[in-house]
C-alpha atoms as a printed R data frame, in Angstrom:
    type eleno elety resid chain resno       x      y       z
1   ATOM     1    CA   MET     A     1 -69.672 43.442 129.799
2   ATOM     2    CA   SER     A     2 -67.333 45.382 130.989
3   ATOM     3    CA   ILE     A     3 -64.910 47.896 129.223
4   ATOM     4    CA   VAL     A     4 -61.551 47.650 130.587
5   ATOM     5    CA   GLU     A     5 -59.800 50.874 129.224
6   ATOM     6    CA   SER     A     6 -56.292 49.585 127.805
7   ATOM     7    CA   PRO     A     7 -53.195 51.098 130.156
8   ATOM     8    CA   THR     A     8 -52.850 54.017 127.896
9   ATOM     9    CA   THR     A     9 -50.437 57.469 128.958
10  ATOM    10    CA   PRO     A    10 -52.976 60.329 129.614
11  ATOM    11    CA   ASP     A    11 -51.016 62.119 126.058
12  ATOM    12    CA   ALA     A    12 -52.464 58.747 124.067
13  ATOM    13    CA   ALA     A    13 -55.654 58.770 125.231
14  ATOM    14    CA   SER     A    14 -55.714 62.352 124.557
15  ATOM    15    CA   ILE     A    15 -54.567 62.285 120.886
16  ATOM    16    CA   ASP     A    16 -56.882 63.806 118.035
17  ATOM    17    CA   PRO     A    17 -55.866 62.018 114.911
18  ATOM    18    CA   PHE     A    18 -58.087 64.342 113.069
19  ATOM    19    CA   ASP     A    19 -56.701 67.232 114.681
20  ATOM    20    CA   LEU     A    20 -54.649 69.703 111.773
21  ATOM    21    CA   GLU     A    21 -51.251 69.881 113.829
22  ATOM    22    CA   PHE     A    22 -51.326 65.888 114.336
23  ATOM    23    CA   LEU     A    23 -52.158 65.484 110.382
24  ATOM    24    CA   ARG     A    24 -49.276 67.685 109.519
25  ATOM    25    CA   ASP     A    25 -46.725 65.342 111.458
26  ATOM    26    CA   PRO     A    26 -48.725 62.277 112.548
27  ATOM    27    CA   LEU     A    27 -44.883 60.215 113.341
28  ATOM    28    CA   PRO     A    28 -44.355 61.020 117.214
29  ATOM    29    CA   HIS     A    29 -48.255 60.539 117.663
30  ATOM    30    CA   HIS     A    30 -48.049 57.388 115.880
31  ATOM    31    CA   ALA     A    31 -44.757 56.299 118.689
32  ATOM    32    CA   ALA     A    32 -46.927 57.805 121.317
33  ATOM    33    CA   LEU     A    33 -50.179 55.641 120.429
34  ATOM    34    CA   ARG     A    34 -47.884 52.128 119.932
35  ATOM    35    CA   ASP     A    35 -46.175 52.851 122.972
36  ATOM    36    CA   ALA     A    36 -49.334 53.189 124.767
37  ATOM    37    CA   GLY     A    37 -50.517 49.301 124.190
38  ATOM    38    CA   PRO     A    38 -51.987 47.244 121.815
39  ATOM    39    CA   VAL     A    39 -55.712 49.245 122.027
40  ATOM    40    CA   VAL     A    40 -56.071 52.464 122.734
41  ATOM    41    CA   ARG     A    41 -59.468 54.593 124.046
42  ATOM    42    CA   LEU     A    42 -59.271 57.663 122.059
43  ATOM    43    CA   GLU     A    43 -61.053 59.745 124.426
44  ATOM    44    CA   LYS     A    44 -62.462 62.912 122.115
45  ATOM    45    CA   TYR     A    45 -64.141 60.320 119.696
46  ATOM    46    CA   GLY     A    46 -64.732 57.450 122.126
47  ATOM    47    CA   VAL     A    47 -63.150 55.101 119.592
48  ATOM    48    CA   TYR     A    48 -60.720 52.407 120.103
49  ATOM    49    CA   ALA     A    49 -57.215 53.002 117.945
50  ATOM    50    CA   MET     A    50 -54.804 50.312 116.764
51  ATOM    51    CA   ALA     A    51 -51.396 51.589 115.694
52  ATOM    52    CA   ARG     A    52 -48.993 48.285 116.020
53  ATOM    53    CA   TYR     A    53 -48.553 46.109 113.147
54  ATOM    54    CA   ASP     A    54 -49.629 42.587 114.904
55  ATOM    55    CA   GLU     A    55 -53.322 44.490 116.076
56  ATOM    56    CA   VAL     A    56 -53.822 46.197 112.866
57  ATOM    57    CA   HIS     A    57 -52.825 43.277 110.601
58  ATOM    58    CA   ALA     A    58 -54.730 40.706 112.604
59  ATOM    59    CA   ALA     A    59 -58.198 42.927 112.479
60  ATOM    60    CA   LEU     A    60 -57.697 43.397 108.762
61  ATOM    61    CA   VAL     A    61 -57.971 40.193 108.278
62  ATOM    62    CA   ASP     A    62 -60.893 39.369 110.399
63  ATOM    63    CA   TRP     A    63 -63.627 40.701 108.761
64  ATOM    64    CA   GLN     A    64 -66.070 38.412 110.604
65  ATOM    65    CA   SER     A    65 -65.130 40.745 114.285
66  ATOM    66    CA   PHE     A    66 -64.292 43.873 112.515
67  ATOM    67    CA   GLN     A    67 -66.859 44.827 109.509
68  ATOM    68    CA   SER     A    68 -66.665 47.336 107.101
69  ATOM    69    CA   ALA     A    69 -70.366 47.133 106.559
70  ATOM    70    CA   ALA     A    70 -70.915 49.915 108.996
71  ATOM    71    CA   GLY     A    71 -68.515 52.290 107.427
72  ATOM    72    CA   VAL     A    72 -64.726 52.634 107.311
73  ATOM    73    CA   GLY     A    73 -64.933 56.481 108.897
74  ATOM    74    CA   LEU     A    74 -66.376 57.500 111.908
75  ATOM    75    CA   SER     A    75 -69.364 57.676 111.085
76  ATOM    76    CA   ASN     A    76 -71.391 54.507 112.531
77  ATOM    77    CA   PHE     A    77 -74.074 53.731 109.360
78  ATOM    78    CA   ARG     A    78 -75.920 51.282 112.285
79  ATOM    79    CA   HIS     A    79 -77.119 54.682 113.567
80  ATOM    80    CA   GLU     A    80 -76.189 57.188 111.245
81  ATOM    81    CA   LYS     A    81 -77.349 58.139 107.659
82  ATOM    82    CA   PRO     A    82 -73.907 57.941 105.146
83  ATOM    83    CA   TRP     A    83 -73.378 61.331 103.360
84  ATOM    84    CA   ARG     A    84 -73.724 58.849  99.833
85  ATOM    85    CA   PRO     A    85 -74.555 55.730  99.412
86  ATOM    86    CA   PRO     A    86 -71.703 53.492 100.982
87  ATOM    87    CA   SER     A    87 -69.452 51.855  98.744
88  ATOM    88    CA   VAL     A    88 -70.255 47.869  98.013
89  ATOM    89    CA   LEU     A    89 -66.442 47.695  97.733
90  ATOM    90    CA   LEU     A    90 -65.215 49.317 100.757
91  ATOM    91    CA   GLU     A    91 -68.378 49.265 103.185
92  ATOM    92    CA   ALA     A    92 -69.597 46.305 102.494
93  ATOM    93    CA   ASP     A    93 -68.539 42.662 103.985
94  ATOM    94    CA   PRO     A    94 -69.832 39.124 102.912
95  ATOM    95    CA   PRO     A    95 -72.208 38.184 101.116
96  ATOM    96    CA   ARG     A    96 -72.866 42.011  99.678
97  ATOM    97    CA   HIS     A    97 -69.065 42.872  99.147
98  ATOM    98    CA   ASP     A    98 -68.898 39.529  97.123
99  ATOM    99    CA   GLY     A    99 -70.471 40.080  93.776
100 ATOM   100    CA   PRO     A   100 -68.803 43.394  93.236
101 ATOM   101    CA   ARG     A   101 -65.412 42.118  94.251
102 ATOM   102    CA   ALA     A   102 -65.671 39.245  91.987
103 ATOM   103    CA   VAL     A   103 -65.991 41.357  88.737
104 ATOM   104    CA   VAL     A   104 -63.516 44.143  89.486
105 ATOM   105    CA   ALA     A   105 -60.639 42.228  90.469
106 ATOM   106    CA   PRO     A   106 -60.526 39.922  87.739
107 ATOM   107    CA   LEU     A   107 -60.499 43.509  85.273
108 ATOM   108    CA   LEU     A   108 -57.462 44.765  87.242
109 ATOM   109    CA   THR     A   109 -55.007 41.608  87.650
110 ATOM   110    CA   THR     A   110 -51.158 42.081  86.556
111 ATOM   111    CA   ARG     A   111 -52.441 40.076  83.741
112 ATOM   112    CA   ARG     A   112 -55.013 42.392  82.337
113 ATOM   113    CA   LEU     A   113 -53.269 45.457  83.080
114 ATOM   114    CA   ARG     A   114 -50.324 44.030  80.403
115 ATOM   115    CA   ASP     A   115 -52.725 45.333  77.502
116 ATOM   116    CA   LEU     A   116 -51.977 48.805  79.028
117 ATOM   117    CA   GLU     A   117 -47.935 49.033  79.823
118 ATOM   118    CA   GLN     A   118 -46.808 49.909  76.883
119 ATOM   119    CA   GLN     A   119 -49.219 52.985  76.505
120 ATOM   120    CA   TRP     A   120 -48.702 53.778  80.336
121 ATOM   121    CA   ARG     A   121 -44.516 54.282  79.894
122 ATOM   122    CA   ALA     A   122 -45.040 55.958  76.495
123 ATOM   123    CA   ASP     A   123 -47.130 58.312  78.630
124 ATOM   124    CA   ALA     A   124 -45.033 58.242  81.252
125 ATOM   125    CA   ALA     A   125 -41.969 59.267  79.009
126 ATOM   126    CA   THR     A   126 -43.812 62.192  77.765
127 ATOM   127    CA   VAL     A   127 -45.429 63.333  80.343
128 ATOM   128    CA   VAL     A   128 -41.326 63.199  82.385
129 ATOM   129    CA   ASP     A   129 -40.024 64.952  79.191
130 ATOM   130    CA   ALA     A   130 -42.451 67.371  79.246
131 ATOM   131    CA   VAL     A   131 -41.760 68.308  82.790
132 ATOM   132    CA   LEU     A   132 -37.584 67.875  82.314
133 ATOM   133    CA   ASP     A   133 -37.870 70.512  79.099
134 ATOM   134    CA   ARG     A   134 -39.043 73.072  81.450
135 ATOM   135    CA   GLY     A   135 -35.849 72.944  83.709
136 ATOM   136    CA   GLU     A   136 -34.098 70.938  86.623
137 ATOM   137    CA   GLU     A   137 -36.663 72.198  89.248
138 ATOM   138    CA   PHE     A   138 -40.146 71.438  89.574
139 ATOM   139    CA   ASP     A   139 -42.988 70.185  91.773
140 ATOM   140    CA   ALA     A   140 -42.862 66.467  92.235
141 ATOM   141    CA   VAL     A   141 -46.455 66.790  93.174
142 ATOM   142    CA   THR     A   142 -48.167 69.650  90.462
143 ATOM   143    CA   ASP     A   143 -45.931 68.763  87.805
144 ATOM   144    CA   LEU     A   144 -45.710 64.900  88.111
145 ATOM   145    CA   ALA     A   145 -47.249 62.746  90.389
146 ATOM   146    CA   GLU     A   146 -51.005 64.560  89.773
147 ATOM   147    CA   VAL     A   147 -50.237 64.650  85.759
148 ATOM   148    CA   PHE     A   148 -49.660 61.021  85.283
149 ATOM   149    CA   PRO     A   149 -52.423 59.584  86.767
150 ATOM   150    CA   LEU     A   150 -54.853 62.362  85.214
151 ATOM   151    CA   ARG     A   151 -53.762 61.306  81.835
152 ATOM   152    CA   VAL     A   152 -53.892 57.699  82.394
153 ATOM   153    CA   PHE     A   153 -56.586 56.637  84.505
154 ATOM   154    CA   PRO     A   154 -59.321 58.113  83.685
155 ATOM   155    CA   ASP     A   155 -58.903 56.681  80.219
156 ATOM   156    CA   ALA     A   156 -58.461 52.979  81.492
157 ATOM   157    CA   VAL     A   157 -62.010 53.595  83.325
158 ATOM   158    CA   GLY     A   158 -63.584 55.049  79.848
159 ATOM   159    CA   ILE     A   159 -64.532 58.244  80.893
160 ATOM   160    CA   GLY     A   160 -64.325 61.686  78.902
161 ATOM   161    CA   LYS     A   161 -61.755 64.237  78.648
162 ATOM   162    CA   GLU     A   162 -63.688 66.929  79.847
163 ATOM   163    CA   GLY     A   163 -64.136 67.619  83.701
164 ATOM   164    CA   ARG     A   164 -61.280 65.387  84.721
165 ATOM   165    CA   GLU     A   165 -59.812 68.168  86.895
166 ATOM   166    CA   ASN     A   166 -62.708 67.065  89.470
167 ATOM   167    CA   LEU     A   167 -61.297 63.750  90.366
168 ATOM   168    CA   LEU     A   168 -58.599 64.987  92.652
169 ATOM   169    CA   PRO     A   169 -61.479 67.079  94.784
170 ATOM   170    CA   TYR     A   170 -64.082 64.664  94.872
171 ATOM   171    CA   GLY     A   171 -61.526 61.870  95.688
172 ATOM   172    CA   ASP     A   172 -59.909 64.607  98.409
173 ATOM   173    CA   PHE     A   173 -63.692 65.231  99.665
174 ATOM   174    CA   ALA     A   174 -64.354 61.417 100.063
175 ATOM   175    CA   PHE     A   175 -61.248 60.413 101.943
176 ATOM   176    CA   ASN     A   176 -62.107 63.668 104.429
177 ATOM   177    CA   ALA     A   177 -65.462 62.558 105.004
178 ATOM   178    CA   PHE     A   178 -64.175 59.466 106.864
179 ATOM   179    CA   GLY     A   179 -63.510 61.694 109.250
180 ATOM   180    CA   PRO     A   180 -65.487 64.129 111.643
181 ATOM   181    CA   PRO     A   181 -66.394 67.199 110.252
182 ATOM   182    CA   ASN     A   182 -63.802 69.139 110.896
183 ATOM   183    CA   GLU     A   183 -62.637 72.448 108.545
184 ATOM   184    CA   LEU     A   184 -61.350 69.945 106.173
185 ATOM   185    CA   VAL     A   185 -64.642 69.048 105.201
186 ATOM   186    CA   THR     A   186 -66.379 71.886 106.236
187 ATOM   187    CA   SER     A   187 -64.767 74.060 103.890
188 ATOM   188    CA   ALA     A   188 -64.913 71.879 100.706
189 ATOM   189    CA   ALA     A   189 -68.677 70.503 101.210
190 ATOM   190    CA   PRO     A   190 -70.274 74.180  99.701
191 ATOM   191    CA   HIS     A   191 -68.129 73.243  96.081
192 ATOM   192    CA   MET     A   192 -68.926 69.245  96.055
193 ATOM   193    CA   PRO     A   193 -72.348 69.416  94.737
194 ATOM   194    CA   PRO     A   194 -71.315 70.133  91.027
195 ATOM   195    CA   VAL     A   195 -68.909 67.948  91.731
196 ATOM   196    CA   THR     A   196 -70.454 64.849  92.832
197 ATOM   197    CA   GLU     A   197 -73.349 65.508  90.052
198 ATOM   198    CA   TRP     A   198 -70.102 65.685  87.258
199 ATOM   199    CA   ILE     A   199 -69.143 62.052  89.005
200 ATOM   200    CA   GLY     A   200 -72.345 60.571  89.159
201 ATOM   201    CA   ARG     A   201 -72.641 61.223  85.186
202 ATOM   202    CA   GLN     A   202 -69.293 59.689  84.351
203 ATOM   203    CA   CYS     A   203 -70.946 56.606  85.959
204 ATOM   204    CA   LEU     A   204 -73.682 56.237  83.829
205 ATOM   205    CA   ARG     A   205 -73.355 53.631  80.669
206 ATOM   206    CA   GLU     A   206 -73.844 55.596  78.021
207 ATOM   207    CA   ASN     A   207 -70.761 58.256  79.323
208 ATOM   208    CA   LEU     A   208 -68.760 55.207  79.160
209 ATOM   209    CA   THR     A   209 -66.147 54.392  76.124
210 ATOM   210    CA   GLU     A   210 -66.588 50.855  75.045
211 ATOM   211    CA   ASP     A   211 -63.251 49.690  76.078
212 ATOM   212    CA   GLY     A   212 -62.765 50.462  79.392
213 ATOM   213    CA   PHE     A   213 -63.044 49.170  82.975
214 ATOM   214    CA   GLY     A   214 -66.695 50.850  83.289
215 ATOM   215    CA   ALA     A   215 -67.803 49.493  80.010
216 ATOM   216    CA   GLN     A   216 -66.917 45.862  81.516
217 ATOM   217    CA   ILE     A   217 -68.658 46.593  84.871
218 ATOM   218    CA   TRP     A   218 -71.689 47.141  83.283
219 ATOM   219    CA   ALA     A   219 -71.603 43.940  80.536
220 ATOM   220    CA   ALA     A   220 -71.057 42.052  84.069
221 ATOM   221    CA   ALA     A   221 -74.936 43.756  85.060
222 ATOM   222    CA   ASP     A   222 -76.095 42.597  81.637
223 ATOM   223    CA   ARG     A   223 -74.773 39.036  82.655
224 ATOM   224    CA   GLY     A   224 -76.479 39.178  85.788
225 ATOM   225    CA   GLU     A   225 -73.184 38.932  87.611
226 ATOM   226    CA   ILE     A   226 -74.321 42.374  89.872
227 ATOM   227    CA   SER     A   227 -77.355 44.533  89.618
228 ATOM   228    CA   PRO     A   228 -77.687 47.463  87.474
229 ATOM   229    CA   GLU     A   229 -78.204 49.134  90.638
230 ATOM   230    CA   HIS     A   230 -74.452 48.445  92.081
231 ATOM   231    CA   ALA     A   231 -72.793 49.116  88.483
232 ATOM   232    CA   PRO     A   232 -72.391 53.142  88.637
233 ATOM   233    CA   MET     A   233 -71.820 52.286  92.376
234 ATOM   234    CA   ILE     A   234 -68.347 50.269  91.520
235 ATOM   235    CA   VAL     A   235 -67.533 52.738  88.492
236 ATOM   236    CA   ARG     A   236 -67.720 55.659  90.933
237 ATOM   237    CA   SER     A   237 -65.539 53.694  93.973
238 ATOM   238    CA   LEU     A   238 -63.207 53.194  90.862
239 ATOM   239    CA   LEU     A   239 -62.844 56.959  90.407
240 ATOM   240    CA   THR     A   240 -62.952 58.060  94.048
241 ATOM   241    CA   ALA     A   241 -60.108 55.685  95.046
242 ATOM   242    CA   GLY     A   242 -58.053 55.687  91.668
243 ATOM   243    CA   VAL     A   243 -56.557 58.833  91.791
244 ATOM   244    CA   ASP     A   244 -55.794 61.008  94.682
245 ATOM   245    CA   THR     A   245 -53.767 57.315  96.527
246 ATOM   246    CA   THR     A   246 -52.196 57.082  93.619
247 ATOM   247    CA   VAL     A   247 -51.384 60.769  93.239
248 ATOM   248    CA   THR     A   248 -49.234 60.225  96.683
249 ATOM   249    CA   GLY     A   249 -47.857 57.104  95.853
250 ATOM   250    CA   ILE     A   250 -46.141 58.511  93.062
251 ATOM   251    CA   ALA     A   251 -44.731 61.239  95.035
252 ATOM   252    CA   ALA     A   252 -43.620 58.873  97.978
253 ATOM   253    CA   ILE     A   253 -41.536 57.332  95.407
254 ATOM   254    CA   VAL     A   254 -40.164 60.496  94.323
255 ATOM   255    CA   HIS     A   255 -39.688 61.713  98.035
256 ATOM   256    CA   ALA     A   256 -37.926 58.979  99.223
257 ATOM   257    CA   LEU     A   257 -35.164 59.151  96.313
258 ATOM   258    CA   ALA     A   258 -34.946 62.654  96.772
259 ATOM   259    CA   HIS     A   259 -33.960 62.053 100.483
260 ATOM   260    CA   THR     A   260 -32.200 59.043 100.210
261 ATOM   261    CA   PRO     A   261 -28.585 59.218  98.807
262 ATOM   262    CA   GLY     A   262 -27.780 56.812  96.932
263 ATOM   263    CA   ALA     A   263 -30.881 55.826  95.549
264 ATOM   264    CA   VAL     A   264 -31.310 56.517  92.311
265 ATOM   265    CA   ALA     A   265 -27.745 55.357  91.445
266 ATOM   266    CA   ARG     A   266 -28.949 51.925  92.845
267 ATOM   267    CA   LEU     A   267 -31.945 51.689  90.661
268 ATOM   268    CA   ARG     A   268 -30.130 52.895  87.999
269 ATOM   269    CA   ARG     A   269 -27.688 49.867  88.343
270 ATOM   270    CA   ASP     A   270 -30.382 47.287  89.141
271 ATOM   271    CA   ARG     A   271 -34.113 48.295  87.727
272 ATOM   272    CA   SER     A   272 -35.117 45.192  89.058
273 ATOM   273    CA   LEU     A   273 -35.315 46.712  92.825
274 ATOM   274    CA   THR     A   274 -38.117 49.328  90.944
275 ATOM   275    CA   ARG     A   275 -40.860 46.981  92.741
276 ATOM   276    CA   THR     A   276 -39.458 46.981  96.098
277 ATOM   277    CA   ALA     A   277 -38.327 51.055  96.110
278 ATOM   278    CA   PHE     A   278 -42.291 51.315  95.583
279 ATOM   279    CA   GLU     A   279 -43.374 49.066  97.957
280 ATOM   280    CA   GLU     A   280 -40.918 50.305 100.535
281 ATOM   281    CA   ALA     A   281 -42.015 53.855  99.593
282 ATOM   282    CA   VAL     A   282 -45.362 53.510 100.208
283 ATOM   283    CA   ARG     A   283 -44.765 51.453 103.891
284 ATOM   284    CA   LEU     A   284 -42.834 54.355 104.566
285 ATOM   285    CA   THR     A   285 -45.249 56.593 103.514
286 ATOM   286    CA   SER     A   286 -48.565 55.093 103.577
287 ATOM   287    CA   PRO     A   287 -50.975 57.168 100.975
288 ATOM   288    CA   VAL     A   288 -54.173 55.761 102.919
289 ATOM   289    CA   GLN     A   289 -53.250 56.142 106.834
290 ATOM   290    CA   THR     A   290 -56.275 55.114 108.311
291 ATOM   291    CA   PHE     A   291 -59.659 53.356 108.014
292 ATOM   292    CA   PHE     A   292 -62.548 52.408 110.704
293 ATOM   293    CA   ARG     A   293 -63.883 48.943 111.571
294 ATOM   294    CA   THR     A   294 -66.623 47.849 113.587
295 ATOM   295    CA   ALA     A   295 -66.505 45.475 116.428
296 ATOM   296    CA   THR     A   296 -69.226 42.992 115.364
297 ATOM   297    CA   ARG     A   297 -69.432 41.202 118.523
298 ATOM   298    CA   ASP     A   298 -67.933 41.831 122.242
299 ATOM   299    CA   LEU     A   299 -64.164 40.752 121.740
300 ATOM   300    CA   GLN     A   300 -60.660 41.356 123.535
301 ATOM   301    CA   VAL     A   301 -57.841 42.362 121.853
302 ATOM   302    CA   GLY     A   302 -54.596 43.068 123.817
303 ATOM   303    CA   GLY     A   303 -56.224 42.274 127.278
304 ATOM   304    CA   VAL     A   304 -58.891 45.466 126.056
305 ATOM   305    CA   ASP     A   305 -62.225 44.424 125.572
306 ATOM   306    CA   ILE     A   306 -64.110 46.185 122.826
307 ATOM   307    CA   ALA     A   307 -68.078 45.708 122.900
308 ATOM   308    CA   ASP     A   308 -70.190 45.178 119.758
309 ATOM   309    CA   GLY     A   309 -70.624 48.559 117.839
310 ATOM   310    CA   GLU     A   310 -67.798 49.763 118.892
311 ATOM   311    CA   LYS     A   311 -65.368 51.875 116.470
312 ATOM   312    CA   ILE     A   312 -61.823 50.962 115.980
313 ATOM   313    CA   LEU     A   313 -59.341 53.120 114.168
314 ATOM   314    CA   MET     A   314 -56.599 51.076 112.611
315 ATOM   315    CA   PHE     A   315 -53.748 53.208 112.153
316 ATOM   316    CA   LEU     A   316 -52.108 51.807 108.988
317 ATOM   317    CA   GLY     A   317 -49.218 54.242 108.601
318 ATOM   318    CA   SER     A   318 -48.284 53.526 112.051
319 ATOM   319    CA   ALA     A   319 -47.973 49.449 111.639
320 ATOM   320    CA   ASN     A   320 -45.743 50.108 108.412
321 ATOM   321    CA   ARG     A   321 -43.162 52.219 110.889
322 ATOM   322    CA   ASP     A   322 -43.782 49.794 113.838
323 ATOM   323    CA   PRO     A   323 -40.553 48.674 115.356
324 ATOM   324    CA   ARG     A   324 -41.928 45.389 116.563
325 ATOM   325    CA   ARG     A   325 -42.278 44.476 113.177
326 ATOM   326    CA   TRP     A   326 -40.247 46.108 110.866
327 ATOM   327    CA   GLU     A   327 -36.111 47.057 111.595
328 ATOM   328    CA   ASP     A   328 -34.926 50.687 111.478
329 ATOM   329    CA   PRO     A   329 -38.728 51.199 110.191
330 ATOM   330    CA   ASP     A   330 -37.852 54.774 109.317
331 ATOM   331    CA   THR     A   331 -35.297 54.210 106.768
332 ATOM   332    CA   PHE     A   332 -36.048 54.041 103.196
333 ATOM   333    CA   ASP     A   333 -34.207 50.466 102.841
334 ATOM   334    CA   LEU     A   334 -33.650 49.034  99.180
335 ATOM   335    CA   ASP     A   335 -32.007 46.261 100.817
336 ATOM   336    CA   ARG     A   336 -35.309 45.582 102.758
337 ATOM   337    CA   ASP     A   337 -38.411 42.969 102.184
338 ATOM   338    CA   PRO     A   338 -41.508 45.227 102.584
339 ATOM   339    CA   SER     A   339 -43.839 42.381 101.702
340 ATOM   340    CA   GLY     A   340 -46.297 42.383 104.413
341 ATOM   341    CA   HIS     A   341 -46.913 45.773 104.812
342 ATOM   342    CA   VAL     A   342 -50.439 47.155 105.320
343 ATOM   343    CA   ALA     A   343 -50.604 50.326 102.690
344 ATOM   344    CA   PHE     A   344 -52.817 48.838 100.671
345 ATOM   345    CA   GLY     A   345 -55.013 46.911 103.624
346 ATOM   346    CA   MET     A   346 -54.862 43.038 103.839
347 ATOM   347    CA   GLY     A   347 -57.834 40.324 103.592
348 ATOM   348    CA   ILE     A   348 -60.694 40.830 101.595
349 ATOM   349    CA   HIS     A   349 -60.922 44.230 101.452
350 ATOM   350    CA   GLN     A   350 -57.428 44.763 100.722
351 ATOM   351    CA   CYS     A   351 -57.062 47.716  97.921
352 ATOM   352    CA   VAL     A   352 -58.942 45.972  94.476
353 ATOM   353    CA   GLY     A   353 -56.695 48.891  92.599
354 ATOM   354    CA   GLN     A   354 -53.308 48.375  93.997
355 ATOM   355    CA   HIS     A   355 -51.714 46.942  90.757
356 ATOM   356    CA   ILE     A   356 -52.964 50.069  88.561
357 ATOM   357    CA   ALA     A   357 -51.031 52.223  91.592
358 ATOM   358    CA   ARG     A   358 -48.334 49.803  91.319
359 ATOM   359    CA   LEU     A   359 -48.109 49.583  87.867
360 ATOM   360    CA   GLU     A   360 -48.432 53.607  87.259
361 ATOM   361    CA   ALA     A   361 -45.722 54.461  89.733
362 ATOM   362    CA   ILE     A   362 -43.234 52.446  88.014
363 ATOM   363    CA   CYS     A   363 -43.586 53.670  85.170
364 ATOM   364    CA   VAL     A   364 -42.936 57.282  86.390
365 ATOM   365    CA   LEU     A   365 -40.059 55.879  88.082
366 ATOM   366    CA   ASP     A   366 -38.601 54.177  85.472
367 ATOM   367    CA   ALA     A   367 -39.167 57.074  82.946
368 ATOM   368    CA   LEU     A   368 -37.197 58.985  85.435
369 ATOM   369    CA   LEU     A   369 -34.764 56.579  85.899
370 ATOM   370    CA   ASP     A   370 -33.804 56.906  81.988
371 ATOM   371    CA   ARG     A   371 -33.343 60.424  82.393
372 ATOM   372    CA   ILE     A   372 -31.882 61.475  85.711
373 ATOM   373    CA   VAL     A   373 -28.818 60.657  87.426
374 ATOM   374    CA   ASP     A   374 -30.127 62.303  90.973
375 ATOM   375    CA   ILE     A   375 -32.374 63.920  92.446
376 ATOM   376    CA   GLU     A   376 -32.512 66.101  95.794
377 ATOM   377    CA   PRO     A   377 -34.905 68.448  97.591
378 ATOM   378    CA   ALA     A   378 -34.853 71.895  96.126
379 ATOM   379    CA   ALA     A   379 -36.859 73.529  98.976
380 ATOM   380    CA   PRO     A   380 -38.720 72.534 101.955
381 ATOM   381    CA   GLU     A   381 -42.212 70.341 100.949
382 ATOM   382    CA   GLN     A   382 -45.393 71.298 102.057
383 ATOM   383    CA   ARG     A   383 -47.989 68.871 103.410
384 ATOM   384    CA   HIS     A   384 -51.481 68.350 101.863
385 ATOM   385    CA   LEU     A   385 -54.023 67.553 104.840
386 ATOM   386    CA   ASN     A   386 -56.367 65.204 104.762
387 ATOM   387    CA   ASN     A   387 -58.714 63.388 107.741
388 ATOM   388    CA   THR     A   388 -57.576 59.804 105.909
389 ATOM   389    CA   LEU     A   389 -54.844 60.401 103.230
390 ATOM   390    CA   VAL     A   390 -51.202 61.712 103.942
391 ATOM   391    CA   GLY     A   391 -49.582 63.342 101.240
392 ATOM   392    CA   TRP     A   392 -48.648 66.689  99.783
393 ATOM   393    CA   GLU     A   393 -49.309 69.891  98.273
394 ATOM   394    CA   HIS     A   394 -46.154 71.108  96.991
395 ATOM   395    CA   MET     A   395 -42.813 69.058  96.948
396 ATOM   396    CA   PRO     A   396 -40.133 71.344  95.126
397 ATOM   397    CA   VAL     A   397 -36.901 68.665  93.633
398 ATOM   398    CA   ARG     A   398 -33.936 69.388  91.480
399 ATOM   399    CA   VAL     A   399 -32.370 66.749  89.409
400 ATOM   400    CA   HIS     A   400 -29.370 66.093  88.008
401 ATOM   401    CA   ARG     A   401 -29.457 64.856  84.286
402 ATOM   402    CA   GLY     A   402 -27.205 62.754  82.626
């Protein structure tokens, strides 16, 4: 079949979504991609891009046509060897995907997480008290958003106290590796062997506590629900995706509050809005900005022919700000219903750990609301650059206490 190029503007077709300038400020490029059409051919990498909500949502729920098993990064596993064994959750489709998902999903439901909530709220209070004891100005990323997940999530998985600082660079590298081997990848790669080796050790049965998610995953292997080879890979998936994304999610809600006058006061008056605040924050700043899919057959989207085996880059962050779907999409609006956002994906590959991220963020948010009456930027934020994630390196804020 012939490939019909979409009606893109030259600027849209020449966009490099992994260029450092793009990563520093992706929003104007997202707008250009959305305006260019439902599907855009990105010349530099020879891949297709979807940046509008409708097309991204439709592709996410159609795993039969848009597979993950060929890799959710730029690399095409049909032809290229992945840098590590592919995730049996993220980079697998049914039937290989079914068993691991069926084991993990029940462990991470909101009902199961209630057992952790009381302790996590106490931990959040301790962390926020420690931050505020040092003064009314702090870095919302390094002092808060990075501290809390590293305190509670490894305990929940069941890994030891030593070496937890490896989780952040490992996750950062894994998400960078979904892009091309640009300087974000090559500069970190020499430091990864000992980090990767440490991660591998934490996934072994003998190194996991008896009461964590990791031990429960190994128990599923004992029951024959998954293979023994898959158990450490599933634990690795939790450790890979469970920290950096939550750091960004917590930072996103702090950023939204700091830049939205009156938001803290509104939330203090009506705590029932904290869930909406988190969903709206990750709609506005989606921690995972992009994922690839691969066409499993010749198909057509928005009048554009896409051949079997072609890679398609889906801009989740752009879809969540598509004015075709969201009214006044660039505003943090506590009166909006943000349900339907694709910050956690959609369909069978929707983030299995989203309830953990949500609970962690709301625990931190409630701890802040208990102690402050307002928050504002104290200095310009500094972006953290990553080929897949969007977040901040530093976010100086000033709080006012009641």
